N, C-alpha and C positions, 0 to 999 in steps of 0.2 A: 615607573609611574609618571614621570614627566612627559615621556613620549606619548603615553595614553591620554594625558590631560591635554596636550597640544593637539592631538588628533580629534578629540571630542570638541575642543574649542573651535577648531577649523570647521568641523561639521556643523556646529551651531551657527557660526558666522555665515556659512554658505546657505544654510536653511533659511535664516532670517533675510539674507540679501535676495535670494531667488524667490522665496515664497511670499515675502511681505515688502520687498523693496526698502528695507531699513537696515541700518547698521546695528548689529546686536549689542554693541558696547556703547551705544548712544544713550545716555541717561534720560534723555527727554522722552523715550518710549516707555518708560517705567513709571508707575505711580509713586513708588518709594524706593530710594536707593540708599543703602547703608554700608558704611565701611566697617565691617565686623572686626577688622584688624585694629581699628581705632577704638571702637566701643565695646568689643567683646561680645560673646554670645548672649549673656544674661541681659545686658543693657539693650542690645539690639532687639531681643525678644520683647522687652518691656516697651520699646519704641513702637514696634509693630502692633502690640496690643493697644497701646494708647491711640495710635492712628486709626485702628479699626473701631475703637469705641467712639472716637471723635466723628467718624463717618456713620455711626449708628449701626455698625455691624455686630 
């Protein structure tokens, strides 16, 4: 599984770099970045819902 994850991560990195000229792990290219290891799934989901509501979505 680790090898497959590493392969997918490398493919994602290459796609972002070549297609968009950005680093896929640069948090500035995302609207919202959450550390789910810190917050857990339930709290992370609540944060996403709150952010969407704040934006009127």
